[in-house]
Each structure stands twice: as C-alpha cells, then as structure tokens.
DSSP file (Angstrom, degrees, kcal/mol; ACC not computed):
  #  RESIDUE AA STRUCTURE BP1 BP2  ACC     N-H-->O    O-->H-N    N-H-->O    O-->H-N    TCO  KAPPA ALPHA  PHI   PSI    X-CA   Y-CA   Z-CA
    1    1 A M              0   0    0      0, 0.0     2,-0.4     0, 0.0     0, 0.0   0.000 360.0 360.0 360.0 136.9   -9.9   26.3    4.7
    2    2 A V        +     0   0    0      1,-0.2     0, 0.0     2,-0.0     0, 0.0  -0.615 360.0 171.2 -77.8 126.5   -8.9   24.1    1.8
    3    3 A T        +     0   0    0     -2,-0.4     2,-0.2     2,-0.1    -1,-0.2   0.663  52.5  83.6-108.4 -23.0  -11.8   23.8   -0.7
    4    4 A E  S    S-     0   0    0      1,-0.1     2,-0.3    31,-0.0    -2,-0.0  -0.531  84.7-110.3 -81.0 150.5  -10.0   22.0   -3.6
    5    5 A R        -     0   0    0     -2,-0.2     2,-0.4    30,-0.1    30,-0.2  -0.575  28.7-151.0 -80.3 140.7   -9.6   18.3   -3.5
    6    6 A L  E     -a   35   0A   0     28,-2.7    30,-3.6    -2,-0.3     2,-0.5  -0.858   4.7-141.3-109.2 145.8   -6.1   16.9   -3.0
    7    7 A T  E     -a   36   0A   0     -2,-0.4     2,-0.5    28,-0.2    30,-0.2  -0.936  14.0-163.5-109.4 128.4   -4.8   13.6   -4.3
    8    8 A V  E     -a   37   0A   0     28,-3.1    30,-3.2    -2,-0.5     2,-0.8  -0.944  12.9-145.4-112.0 124.3   -2.5   11.5   -2.1
    9    9 A D  E     -a   38   0A   0     -2,-0.5     2,-0.7    28,-0.2    30,-0.2  -0.815  20.5-164.7 -84.8 113.1   -0.5    8.7   -3.5
   10   10 A F  E     -a   39   0A   0     28,-2.1    30,-2.7    -2,-0.8     2,-0.4  -0.882   2.5-165.0-107.1 108.3   -0.4    6.1   -0.7
   11   11 A W  E     +a   40   0A   0     -2,-0.7     2,-0.3    28,-0.2    30,-0.2  -0.776  17.7 170.7 -91.1 131.8    2.2    3.5   -1.1
   12   12 A F  E     -a   41   0A   0     28,-2.2    30,-2.5    -2,-0.4    -2,-0.0  -0.984  36.1-136.5-143.7 154.0    1.8    0.4    1.1
   13   13 A D    >   -     0   0    0     -2,-0.3     3,-2.2    28,-0.2     6,-0.3  -0.952  17.6-150.4-105.6 114.3    3.2   -3.0    1.6
   14   14 A P  T 3  S+     0   0    0      0, 0.0    -1,-0.1     0, 0.0    29,-0.1   0.674  96.4  54.6 -62.8 -15.4    0.3   -5.4    2.3
   15   15 A A  T 3  S+     0   0    0     48,-0.2    28,-0.1     4,-0.0    49,-0.0   0.470  90.0  91.7 -93.0  -2.5    2.5   -7.6    4.4
   16   16 A C    <>  -     0   0    0     -3,-2.2     4,-1.3     1,-0.1     3,-0.5  -0.828  62.1-156.3-100.0 120.7    3.5   -4.7    6.7
   17   17 A P  H  > S+     0   0    0      0, 0.0     4,-1.8     0, 0.0    -1,-0.1   0.819  95.6  57.6 -64.2 -29.6    1.4   -4.1    9.9
   18   18 A L  H  > S+     0   0    0      1,-0.2     4,-2.3     2,-0.2     5,-0.2   0.837 101.4  56.2 -70.5 -30.6    2.5   -0.5   10.0
   19   19 A S  H  > S+     0   0    0     -3,-0.5     4,-2.6    -6,-0.3    -1,-0.2   0.896 105.7  51.9 -63.1 -39.4    1.2    0.0    6.5
   20   20 A R  H  X S+     0   0    0     -4,-1.3     4,-2.0     2,-0.2    -2,-0.2   0.915 109.9  47.9 -63.7 -44.0   -2.2   -1.2    7.7
   21   21 A V  H  X S+     0   0    0     -4,-1.8     4,-1.8     1,-0.2    -2,-0.2   0.926 114.6  45.8 -62.7 -45.2   -2.2    1.3   10.6
   22   22 A T  H  X S+     0   0    0     -4,-2.3     4,-2.7     1,-0.2     5,-0.2   0.866 109.8  54.5 -68.6 -36.4   -1.2    4.2    8.4
   23   23 A A  H  X S+     0   0    0     -4,-2.6     4,-2.0     2,-0.2    -1,-0.2   0.888 107.3  51.2 -62.9 -39.4   -3.8    3.1    5.7
   24   24 A T  H  X S+     0   0    0     -4,-2.0     4,-1.8     2,-0.2    -1,-0.2   0.903 111.2  49.0 -62.7 -41.2   -6.5    3.3    8.4
   25   25 A W  H  X S+     0   0    0     -4,-1.8     4,-2.2     2,-0.2    -2,-0.2   0.943 111.2  47.0 -64.4 -49.4   -5.3    6.7    9.4
   26   26 A I  H  X S+     0   0    0     -4,-2.7     4,-2.2     1,-0.2    -1,-0.2   0.840 110.2  54.3 -66.0 -31.5   -5.3    8.1    5.8
   27   27 A T  H  X S+     0   0    0     -4,-2.0     4,-1.1    -5,-0.2    -1,-0.2   0.912 108.3  49.0 -65.5 -41.9   -8.8    6.7    5.2
   28   28 A A  H  X S+     0   0    0     -4,-1.8     4,-0.7     1,-0.2     3,-0.2   0.886 110.3  51.6 -63.8 -38.9  -10.1    8.5    8.3
   29   29 A V  H >X S+     0   0    0     -4,-2.2     4,-1.8     1,-0.2     3,-1.3   0.929 106.7  53.5 -61.7 -45.1   -8.5   11.7    7.1
   30   30 A A  H 3< S+     0   0    0     -4,-2.2     5,-0.4     1,-0.3    -1,-0.2   0.749 103.0  58.2 -64.8 -23.9  -10.1   11.3    3.7
   31   31 A E  H 3< S+     0   0    0     -4,-1.1    -1,-0.3    -3,-0.2    -2,-0.2   0.724 117.5  31.9 -75.4 -21.0  -13.5   11.0    5.4
   32   32 A Q  H << S+     0   0    0     -3,-1.3    -2,-0.2    -4,-0.7    -1,-0.2   0.568 120.3  45.0-112.9 -13.0  -13.1   14.4    7.0
   33   33 A R  S  < S-     0   0    0     -4,-1.8     2,-2.4    -5,-0.1    -1,-0.0  -0.884  93.6 -95.9-130.2 159.4  -11.1   16.4    4.5
   34   34 A P  S    S+     0   0    0      0, 0.0   -28,-2.7     0, 0.0     2,-0.4  -0.433  74.1 137.5 -76.7  72.9  -11.2   16.8    0.7
   35   35 A V  E     -a    6   0A   0     -2,-2.4     2,-0.5    -5,-0.4   -28,-0.2  -0.973  40.0-160.4-124.6 129.4   -8.6   14.1    0.0
   36   36 A D  E     -a    7   0A   0    -30,-3.6   -28,-3.1    -2,-0.4     2,-0.5  -0.919  16.9-144.2-104.2 134.6   -8.7   11.5   -2.7
   37   37 A I  E     -a    8   0A   0     -2,-0.5     2,-0.7   -30,-0.2   -28,-0.2  -0.865   8.8-162.5-103.6 128.0   -6.4    8.5   -2.1
   38   38 A R  E     -a    9   0A   0    -30,-3.2   -28,-2.1    -2,-0.5     2,-0.2  -0.920  22.2-144.5-106.2 104.8   -4.7    6.8   -5.0
   39   39 A W  E     -a   10   0A   0     -2,-0.7     2,-0.4   -30,-0.2   -28,-0.2  -0.499  20.4-177.6 -75.8 133.8   -3.6    3.4   -3.5
   40   40 A R  E     -a   11   0A   0    -30,-2.7   -28,-2.2    -2,-0.2     2,-0.3  -0.999  16.0-140.1-135.4 132.9   -0.3    2.0   -4.7
   41   41 A V  E     +a   12   0A   0     -2,-0.4     2,-0.3   -30,-0.2   -28,-0.2  -0.702  26.4 162.7 -94.8 143.1    1.2   -1.3   -3.8
   42   42 A M        -     0   0    0    -30,-2.5     2,-0.4    -2,-0.3     3,-0.1  -0.917  26.6-133.9-145.3 170.6    4.9   -1.9   -3.1
   43   43 A S     >  -     0   0    0     -2,-0.3     4,-2.2   -30,-0.1     5,-0.2  -0.980   7.8-158.7-135.9 123.0    6.9   -4.6   -1.4
   44   44 A L  H  > S+     0   0    0     -2,-0.4     4,-2.0     1,-0.2    -1,-0.1   0.829  99.4  59.5 -64.7 -30.8    9.6   -4.2    1.1
   45   45 A S  H  4 S+     0   0    0      2,-0.2     4,-0.3     1,-0.2    -1,-0.2   0.903 106.9  45.6 -63.8 -40.6   10.8   -7.7    0.2
   46   46 A V  H >4 S+     0   0    0      1,-0.2     3,-1.2     2,-0.2    -2,-0.2   0.921 112.5  50.7 -67.6 -43.4   11.3   -6.5   -3.4
   47   47 A L  H 3< S+     0   0    0     -4,-2.2    -2,-0.2     1,-0.3    -1,-0.2   0.829 114.3  44.6 -63.7 -31.3   13.1   -3.4   -2.3
   48   48 A N  T >< S+     0   0    0     -4,-2.0     3,-1.7    -5,-0.2    -1,-0.3   0.375  83.9 130.2 -94.4   4.3   15.4   -5.4   -0.1
   49   49 A E  T <   +     0   0    0     -3,-1.2     3,-0.1    -4,-0.3    -3,-0.1  -0.311  68.8  25.3 -60.3 138.1   16.1   -8.1   -2.7
   50   50 A G  T 3  S+     0   0    0      1,-0.3    -1,-0.2     2,-0.1     2,-0.1   0.362  86.8 132.4  90.8  -5.2   19.8   -8.8   -3.1
   51   51 A R    <   -     0   0    0     -3,-1.7    -1,-0.3     1,-0.1     3,-0.1  -0.452  65.4-123.2 -75.7 154.0   20.9   -7.6    0.3
   52   52 A D  S    S+     0   0    0      1,-0.2     2,-0.5    -2,-0.1    -1,-0.1   0.881 101.4  36.3 -64.0 -37.8   23.2   -9.9    2.3
   53   53 A V  S    S-     0   0    0     -5,-0.1    -1,-0.2     4,-0.0     3,-0.1  -0.973  82.3-135.8-119.8 128.5   20.8  -10.0    5.2
   54   54 A D    >   -     0   0    0     -2,-0.5     3,-1.2     1,-0.2     5,-0.1  -0.733  10.9-158.7 -83.0 111.1   17.0  -10.0    4.6
   55   55 A P  T 3  S+     0   0    0      0, 0.0    -1,-0.2     0, 0.0   -10,-0.1   0.788  92.5  50.6 -63.0 -26.8   15.5   -7.5    7.1
   56   56 A E  T 3  S-     0   0    0    -12,-0.1     3,-0.1     2,-0.1   -11,-0.1   0.630 104.3-130.0 -84.4 -12.9   12.1   -9.2    6.9
   57   57 A G    <   +     0   0    0     -3,-1.2     2,-0.7     1,-0.2     3,-0.2   0.833  62.2 138.6  68.1  31.8   13.5  -12.7    7.5
   58   58 A D    >   +     0   0    0      1,-0.2     3,-0.8     2,-0.1    -1,-0.2  -0.614  13.9 159.4-111.0  70.1   11.7  -14.0    4.5
   59   59 A E  T 3  S+     0   0    0     -2,-0.7    -1,-0.2     1,-0.2    -2,-0.0   0.802  75.1  50.7 -63.1 -30.3   14.2  -16.2    2.9
   60   60 A E  T 3  S-     0   0    0     -3,-0.2    -1,-0.2     1,-0.0    -2,-0.1   0.637 109.0-120.4 -85.5 -14.7   11.6  -18.2    0.9
   61   61 A G    X   +     0   0    0     -3,-0.8     3,-1.4     3,-0.0     4,-0.4   0.705  63.9 141.9  85.9  20.8    9.9  -15.1   -0.5
   62   62 A Y  T >   +     0   0    0      1,-0.3     3,-1.3     2,-0.2    -3,-0.0   0.785  64.0  67.0 -66.3 -26.1    6.4  -15.6    0.9
   63   63 A L  T 3> S+     0   0    0      1,-0.3     4,-0.7     2,-0.2    -1,-0.3   0.610  88.4  67.8 -72.4  -9.3    6.0  -11.9    1.6
   64   64 A W  H <> S+     0   0    0     -3,-1.4     4,-2.4     1,-0.2    -1,-0.3   0.762  85.0  73.4 -75.2 -24.9    5.9  -11.3   -2.2
   65   65 A I  H <> S+     0   0    0     -3,-1.3     4,-2.4    -4,-0.4     5,-0.2   0.930  95.3  45.8 -60.9 -50.9    2.6  -13.1   -2.4
   66   66 A P  H  > S+     0   0    0      0, 0.0     4,-2.4     0, 0.0    -1,-0.2   0.889 113.4  51.4 -61.0 -36.1    0.4  -10.4   -0.9
   67   67 A A  H  X S+     0   0    0     -4,-0.7     4,-2.4     2,-0.2    -2,-0.2   0.902 110.3  48.7 -65.9 -40.2    2.1   -7.7   -3.0
   68   68 A R  H  X S+     0   0    0     -4,-2.4     4,-2.1     2,-0.2    -1,-0.2   0.902 111.3  49.6 -66.8 -40.3    1.5   -9.7   -6.2
   69   69 A V  H  X S+     0   0    0     -4,-2.4     4,-2.1     2,-0.2    -2,-0.2   0.937 113.1  46.6 -62.8 -46.1   -2.2  -10.3   -5.3
   70   70 A C  H  X S+     0   0    0     -4,-2.4     4,-2.6     1,-0.2    -2,-0.2   0.881 110.5  52.8 -65.1 -38.2   -2.6   -6.5   -4.6
   71   71 A A  H  X S+     0   0    0     -4,-2.4     4,-2.4     2,-0.2    -1,-0.2   0.891 109.0  50.0 -63.5 -38.8   -0.8   -5.6   -7.9
   72   72 A A  H  X S+     0   0    0     -4,-2.1     4,-2.5     2,-0.2     5,-0.2   0.899 110.7  49.5 -66.4 -40.2   -3.2   -7.9   -9.8
   73   73 A I  H  X>S+     0   0    0     -4,-2.1     4,-3.1     2,-0.2     5,-0.7   0.931 111.9  48.4 -62.7 -45.8   -6.2   -6.3   -8.1
   74   74 A Q  H  X5S+     0   0    0     -4,-2.6     4,-1.5     3,-0.2    -2,-0.2   0.908 113.9  46.7 -61.9 -42.5   -4.9   -2.8   -9.0
   75   75 A T  H  <5S+     0   0    0     -4,-2.4    -2,-0.2    -5,-0.2    -1,-0.2   0.916 120.8  36.7 -66.1 -43.8   -4.2   -3.8  -12.6
   76   76 A A  H  <5S+     0   0    0     -4,-2.5    -2,-0.2    -5,-0.2    -1,-0.2   0.859 136.1  14.8 -79.0 -36.5   -7.6   -5.5  -13.1
   77   77 A Y  H  <5S-     0   0    0     -4,-3.1     4,-0.4    -5,-0.2    -3,-0.2   0.538 101.3-120.5-123.7  -9.8   -9.9   -3.2  -11.1
   78   78 A G     X< -     0   0    0     -4,-1.5     4,-1.7    -5,-0.7    -1,-0.2  -0.270  40.9 -54.4  98.6 177.2   -8.0    0.0  -10.3
   79   79 A H  H  > S+     0   0    0      1,-0.2     4,-2.2     2,-0.2   -40,-0.2   0.853 126.9  56.5 -66.3 -38.2   -6.9    2.1   -7.4
   80   80 A T  H  > S+     0   0    0      1,-0.2     4,-1.5     2,-0.2    -1,-0.2   0.925 108.0  47.7 -63.1 -44.5  -10.3    2.3   -5.7
   81   81 A A  H  > S+     0   0    0     -4,-0.4     4,-1.3     1,-0.2    -1,-0.2   0.892 109.6  54.0 -63.4 -39.1  -10.7   -1.5   -5.6
   82   82 A L  H  < S+     0   0    0     -4,-1.7     3,-0.3     1,-0.2    -1,-0.2   0.904 105.7  53.4 -62.1 -40.0   -7.2   -1.8   -4.2
   83   83 A G  H  < S+     0   0    0     -4,-2.2    -1,-0.2     1,-0.2    -2,-0.2   0.838 104.7  54.7 -62.6 -33.4   -8.1    0.6   -1.4
   84   84 A R  H  <        0   0    0     -4,-1.5    -1,-0.2     1,-0.3    -2,-0.2   0.819 360.0 360.0 -69.9 -29.1  -11.2   -1.5   -0.5
   85   85 A V     <        0   0    0     -4,-1.3    -1,-0.3    -3,-0.3    -2,-0.2   0.496 360.0 360.0 -69.1 360.0   -8.9   -4.6   -0.1
C-alpha cells in the first residue's frame, strides 16, 4: 500500500466537457488515495491556433474566455482555488 503522498499535475481545458468528467474522476481518486492535485489550465483553442481548420469550430475565439478566467484565478489565488472552480 502506498503511504507517501503523490502529486498529480492535472491539465484541463475549462471549455471541454471531457475535462470536466476527468476532473470529477481525479477528485474522487484524491478523496480515497494519498493524492494531491495541482490544477493547471490549458486551452485546446490556443493549442490549435494557426491551423487551417479549427477543430473546435470557434472562429471568433470565445473558447479562450474560460481559459483566461481560470488562468487569472490560478495566478491570483493558486492551484487549490482553481480546483474549486
């Protein structure tokens, strides 16, 4: 049995529904195992910027807004606060 605490860097896109499902799962794991989650924000829109076809279909860039809000929360209040969001 693992007794030492593990830290997991969890990267998520706040506009992605699959990120939400996976975040719920890792939170449940952390409640039952010695795991600390370090929440990190990323944006699939940013990663796909400059491609000929936008896979998210976000030509106006609205999907950047949730990532920017989460990045501001992380910067101002830290990883724990971001996880609560």
